[in-house]
MIMI-394314 format. One record per atom (N, C-alpha, C, O, CB): x negated, y, z negated. Coordinates in steps of 0.05 Angstrom, whole numbers, plus 5000, padded with zeros to 4 digits. Each point is the difference from the previous one (the first is absolute). Glycine has a CB too. Layout:
// residues N
XYZ;...
// end
This chain:
// residues 233
894471602186;499850024970;497750084992;498149975015;504549734980;497150444976;496950035001;499349764973;501749914984;497850715037;497549324982;499149794982;497950154984;499550245006;501549335025;497750324951;497550104982;498050135020;498950214995;501549394967;499350275060;497250155018;501250125015;499449965024;497249754978;505850504993;501250165010;499650234984;500850235006;501949455015;495850274957;500250204976;498750285010;501150225000;498549384963;498050345044;499550345016;500550065025;498650175012;498249884964;504649855033;501350055037;500650334995;500950104979;502549325038;495950715006;500650265002;500750115031;498549945019;498550084938;504750105044;501350145027;497950105018;497749914996;506450254980;496249995039;498850095017;498850254990;497850095005;504849675025;499650384950;499250234989;498850014976;499950204986;503149945037;495749524966;497949984987;502750004970;498850054979;495850235059;507149704960;502449964978;500349764992;501649885014;500650425000;496849574965;499949704984;503549995003;501850144990;493149864965;505049795062;503449944998;501549754987;502349934995;497250295046;497649654955;500349714983;503150024986;502049905010;492350044976;505550204994;502249994979;502950065015;502049874999;494450314962;503250075054;502950095010;500449735019;502349924997;497450695001;499149245020;501249775013;500849774984;501749835007;495950305028;500849884939;500149854983;503849914985;501549804999;492550454998;506250064994;502950184992;502449935031;502349945000;494250574966;501949535050;502549995024;500749695005;502349935004;495950535025;499949384969;500749725007;501849934975;502149915006;493449945023;504150184942;501549904980;502550195008;502149874994;493949964967;504650405049;502450175004;501649745013;501949874991;496150705017;500449405019;502249885019;500649704987;502149885006;496150415043;500049594935;500649744991;503350084982;502349905001;491349904995;505350364992;502350024981;503250125015;502249974989;493450134972;503850045068;502450125011;500449745016;502449975004;497150594998;499249245009;501349775005;501649814976;501949855003;494550195035;502250004939;500949794987;503050074991;501649834996;493650044991;505450425011;503150044995;501350005019;502149864998;497450374972;499849905057;502349805018;500249745006;501749945017;498350385000;498849514974;499849695003;501949964969;501549814999;492850085032;505650254952;501949894973;502650145005;502149884995;494050074966;503950245046;502750135001;502049815028;499549995024;497950584955;504649325007;501649865018;502750195013;500950204988;497549344983;502750365054;503050185005;501350094980;500650244999;500149535032;499950054952;501650124973;499350194985;501950094988;499249555008;496750485000;498750084977;499750245002;498950124981;499249535011;503150585040;498250175003;502750224979;499550224991;496649645066;505850054940;501750174981;500049954974;501750124987;500949945045;495849764953;499049974977;498850234986;498350135012;501249465003;501450504955;500050174987;497049934992;499149774997;506350324994;493250145006;496849904985;500350094971;500250244998;496249845047;503649824936;500150104968;497450264998;500450214989;501449204988;495650515035;497850124992;499650275018;497950124998;500249424986;504750575037;500550225012;502749994996;501549875014;494950175016;504150074954;502950084992;501150185024;498950215007;500149784938;503349915066;501150085022;499149925019;500150185016;500950104969;498249565023;498549975023;500449725011;499749834982;496950505001;504249555042;499449715005;497349925005;497950084991;506149925026;496549795000;497149885007;500150165022;498350184999;501049324986;502350505037;499650225024;499350244988;497650045006;505849795023;497550364957;498750194985;496849984996;498750195006;505849824973;494549805012;497450044992;498949945030;498150145007;502049724935;500450035068;498549945021;499950225024;498250055015;502849484970;501550565014;500650325017;496850164980;498050095012;509849974996;492449944972;498550154981;496949925009;498250174998;505849834960;495649765051;496849945001;499750015028;497749995009;501549704951;503350355061;498750145029;500350304999;499250135019;502249465012;499850564945;499650285003;497050044990;498450145012;506849994981;494149714981;497250064995;498449945022;498650195005;502149724950;498949925058;497849885030;500550265018;498150145006;502649224997;501650695005;500650265013;498150264999;498650125016;505649704974;496850214975;498550314989;497549915000;498450185004;504750064964;496049565030;497349974991;498350015030;497950125004;503449564947;500150185069;498050015027;500450375014;498750105018;502449224996;500650774975;500750295015;498250194972;500650244995;505949655037;491549974954;499350204982;500450164979;498350124987;501049805039;503650084969;501550144978;500349904980;501450124984;500750055040;496849554967;499449934975;498049864998;498949875018;504950164972;495250004979;497149934994;500349874969;498449904985;498950535048;505049614965;500649994970;502549845003;501750005018;496250474963;502149374995;504249964998;501950195004;499150234997;500349524970;503150235039;501650195006;501650154970;500049904977;500449815074;500250424953;501750034977;503549954999;500849975023;495150364972;505649664991;502849945008;501450135018;502049895010;498149994954;499250345041;502350195023;498449845026;501349915018;500050714956;496349375025;498049915025;500549745003;499549955024;496850344969;504649494995;500649814995;503049965020;500649925022;496350124928;504350055026;503350005013;499750165029;502049995013;501050054933;495350085063;500150125031;498749755015;500250015024;499250574968;499849275001;498549805011;502149765007;499949885022;495650284951;506449795008;502049785002;502050235021;500349925023;499349714919;501350545053;501750165011;499049995034;501749985018;499150334931;496749725055;499750035027;500549645014;498749895018;497450634973;505049445003;501149665014;502649964996;501349795007;494849954983;505150494998;502949994997;501849945026;499250135020;499950184942;502649575041;501049855022;498749895023;500950045022;502050214964;494249555011;499549845017;499449704981;498849984978;499650455060;502449424974;500249764996;497649834995;498150115009;505449995015;495949704966;497649834979;498049895028;497549994998;506349754950;497550215072;498350015026;497650165005;497649945000;506349985015;497850384990;499350205009;497350114976;497750075005;507749995023;495949914949;497750084975;497749925001;497850125000;505049864973;498049685031;497649865000;497350115023;497650014997;506149594987;497850475037;498849975029;497950304994;497850085006;507349635032;497150374949;497750344994;498249934986;497650015007;505650364988;497649514977;497749944984;497549705011;497849984990;506150284968;497049595058;497649915015;498450145019;497649945004;504749734989;499250545022;498550195012;497450154990;497850065009;506549945006;496650044966;497950264981;498349894980;498050104990;505650265011;497649414993;497149794992;498649905006;498449894986;502850075001;499050045050;498349935010;496950245008;497749945007;507049705003;497450714983;497450155000;499350064976;498950224995;501749965043;499849634942;498649994975;498049904997;498450094983;504549915004;496549775031;497949875014;497650175008;497750014991;505749705023;497950445010;497950185009;498850204986;497550045000;504549875033;500050244953;497950174979;497749924983;497850094995;505950095002;498049594995;497149874986;498049955011;497950054987;504149804992;497950035049;497449995013;498850195006;497550025001;503649695013;500350454992;498950275016;499350234988;498450185006;504149685025;499150124949;499850334980;498949864964;498750134984;507350235049;494949394962;499249924973;502550014979;500149944976;495050265035;507249905008;502350184976;501149684995;500349835017;501750825004;498749344951;501149754980;502950015004;501550204996;495049834964;504449685049;503550034994;500450024982;497950034987;503649785034;501450204962;501550044985;501249744982;502249924995;498250475037;496349514960;500849694993;501750004975;502349935003;493349885016;503550284954;501150044982;503349995005;501249794997;494350434989;505850035023;502150035011;501449745010;501649894984;496550555024;501649455013;501649775010;499349744986;501149795005;499150445039;498249794941;498949674982;502750084974;501949844995;490450085012;507550264985;501750124979;502749935016;501649864988;495150564989;503849655044;503149905004;500149765009;501949894990;499750495021;497249495002;499749724997;501849824984;501749835004;494250325004;502150034959;501149764976;503050104993;501749874988;493250044985;505350415039;503150064995;502049885012;502249974990;496450385002;500749575031;501949885022;500149624989;502149904993;496050565057;499549384952;499649804988;501849914970;500749784993;494950345036;504950104959;501850014979;503050064999;501849924985;494350175001;503950075033;502949995009;501849775011;502349964996;495950445012;499949455008;501649845012;499149734987;501049785008;499850515036;497549714938;499149764983;497749805016;499949765002;505250264975;493450155031;498249735022;496650164987;498350165010;505949745059;495949984909;497350114985;497149865017;499549795012;503550224935;496050175049;497149835013;497550175006;500050244993;503249455030;495550254985;497450135001;498850234985;499350215010;501749645027;498950094938;499650094975;497250104997;499150214991;504449484992;494950055028;497250094998;498849975028;497949875000;501650004951;501250215070;499350115022;497550194999;499350094978;505449845032;494050125009;498350145006;500350304996;498750184990;500649465035;503150334990;501450315000;500650104973;499550244997;502849675046;498749964933;500950024975;496950084986;499750204986;505049435018;493450205002;497750104986;498750245009;498650134984;500949455007;501050545044;498650235000;501550174987;499250134981;498449795056;505350094975;501350304988;500249974973;499950234991;502949875047;497449734941;499150004974;497450124998;500050174982;502649465009;495450345018;497350095001;500450294997;499050154983;499149495047;504050444994;499750265003;501550154977;498950184988;500649755062;502550004946;501750124975;498449994975;499750234989;504749615030;494449974969;499350014975;496950155001;499050104980;504249455006;495650455036;497650155001;501350335001;498550204998;498349355029;504950464975;502050355008;501450064968;501350204997;501049705069;497449924913;500850034985;498550254972;497849944991;504049575036;499350694964;498650154985;501950044972;501650184998;495650065046;502549614942;501550144974;498650144983;497650015006;505249684995;497750424979;499050214979;497549924984;498350154990;506549985005;495549565004;498649974974;498449755017;500849965023;503050224927;494449675041;498649735018;502149754996;501849994983;492650155008;505049675026;502049845005;498349815019;499150075021;505350264972;495249414995;499549765016;501549825014;500249774990;497450294984;503549995048;502149815002;498749765022;498850065020;505550354971;496249294997;499349765009;501549905017;502549994998;495749954967;500349975054;502749775021;498149835006;497750054991;506250265039;496349504984;499549674999;497250035003;498649834988;505549945034;494950404990;498549985020;497650245004;498150015015;506149745001;496950444962;498450305001;500950204973;502149984988;497950015072;498450144937;500050224973;499750255013;498150055016;499449654945;504350475034;500750295006;500050174974;501549974981;501449905058;495050314964;499850194979;500550275005;498350165008;498849574977;505650335009;501550225005;500050264982;499949994975;502449665044;497950564992;500150244982;497850044988;498349825000;505750144991;495350324995;497450014990;498449794985;500949804987;500750615014;495549685003;498349834989;500650044970;500950214990;495649805048;502849734949;500050134974;501149604985;500249795014;501851004998;498349244959;500549824984;501350034975;499850214987;497049685036;504549924968;501049765004;501550035033;501150225005;499549674934;499549965078;502549945022;502249864991;500249804986;496850185047;504250134975;503349854994;499449745017;498149995015;505950474983;497749355000;499649735022;503049925002;502049994984;492649785001;504850175044;503049905013;499249755015;498050005015;504350494995;499249294986;499249795014;503049965019;502250004990;493849784969;503350165073;501849985010;499849835031;498249844998;503050574968;499849575056;498949875024;500550185025;501550204996;499249334983;498450445043;499950205012;502750045012;500450235008;494949724996;506949825000;501850135015;501650114979;501950125010;497949615032;500250284926;501850124985;499250315001;501650184997;499249384972;496050485038;498750195000;501450265023;500450244997;495649384985;504350195038;501550135018;502450065003;500850205012;496649675001;504449944974;502950114990;500350274983;501350195006;499649324992;497250454971;500250244985;499350255012;501350214998;498049514967;498150245050;499550275009;501650135017;500050245006;496349644987;505349915015;501850105018;502550135001;500950135018;497049594992;503150234967;502550084978;501449695009;502250015011;498850674990;498349144997;501849745006;500149824973;500349764998;498250235056;501250204925;500049884967;501750274982;500150235009;494249444995;506950254968;501950264995;497850014973;498249844998;508250105024;494350304959;498650104980;499549754981;497949934990;504050575016;500649374992;499949814977;498249775013;498249914985;506950214991;495149765052;497649855011;497850034998;498349834994;503850135028;497350324983;496950094999;499050034966;497650024995;503150295056;501149704929;499450084972;499249674996;499149934978;504450565004;496749345037;500849694983;497349865010;499549774993;506650155009;492250235017;497949805011;498150014983;499850194984;501149855060;497149754959;497949944987;497450174993;497750005008;504349665009;499650484961;497650324995;498649884974;501049814988;502450735026;494649554981;497949964977;501850214980;500249874980;494350035049;506750334967;501150194984;502250165012;500649995024;495250014955;505450135005;502150195007;499150175027;498250165003;503349884945;500649855070;498850135031;501950155006;500949995023;496649664998;504050594952;501850205010;498450225010;501350155014;502149724956;493750195025;498150255009;500149935038;500050195015;495949854928;504149785064;499449935030;502749905015;500150035025;494849834962;506650055004;502449945011;501250105023;500749875020;499750064940;499750375035;500750255018;498250005023;500750175016;500950114947;496449615043;497550115012;499149665015;497849965008;500350554949;503949315043;499049775017;502249975019;500449775007;496849994958;504450445045;502049925024;499050195020;498350164992;506249684982;496450195053;499250195019;502750124999;500550244997;495749555034;506249954971;502550085007;501249824983;499149774995;500550395051;503549984940;501149824973;499750154979;499550245002;499449335012;501250344969;500749654997;502349955016;500950165016;497749764935;502349825045;502449875001;501950044982;499349944977;498449795042;505250384982;501950004987;501349844977;500750064977;499150115059;500049594980;500049714990;497849755002;498349995017;506050164991;496149694975;498049765000;500249885026;502349935007;498049984945;497750055064;499249895029;499349664999;497749935005;499950585008;503749354982;499049665001;499549955021;501849995017;500349834954;494950115035;500049875028;498749684995;499849845018;499450675011;
// end
């Protein structure tokens, strides 16, 4: 496990891998939580945050993302067609087979982090952990280090067309072009994780704690979505 003392660790090729190692550990911690929280009767449960998918489908997607990451096919989130193909890849396979495939590929993500500084797809797995938790009514770990790291990634990449200050419980993010006045949004890291990835509806986005009319920035808040209906967690 990476510690603060490893911050300047480098592999033999001189690549700073501390961040990649940290993200790899957070990925594995999240994966272990998912496989622990999902019970034998949960695999066929529908996941409201992922319309049309069951818990099994979400895990198949996560296994497919890991396979694609290791093979070098993906360095970005997949589009809808690619995501569907990841799930379809595991058609006809039972849950044990899907989990075994994911376990094997996840171990390779650790090697990529250590040897090449390749960062595991953390935000994707963290979002889906909470999709699954919502589906099976097992909320928890909303203040995990993985949520902190994933929300930081997502908020740092937020680029609205007008200046926006996003304040979470432990940080501020100045997003968009320089200038003033900045519109302000007060939120939490967990909520930012959810609305940035389309787990909130337009009405939920508009009802957040804004300093002014958010209409100019609403369509720029999310990478996917937004949700067609309110998602209450």
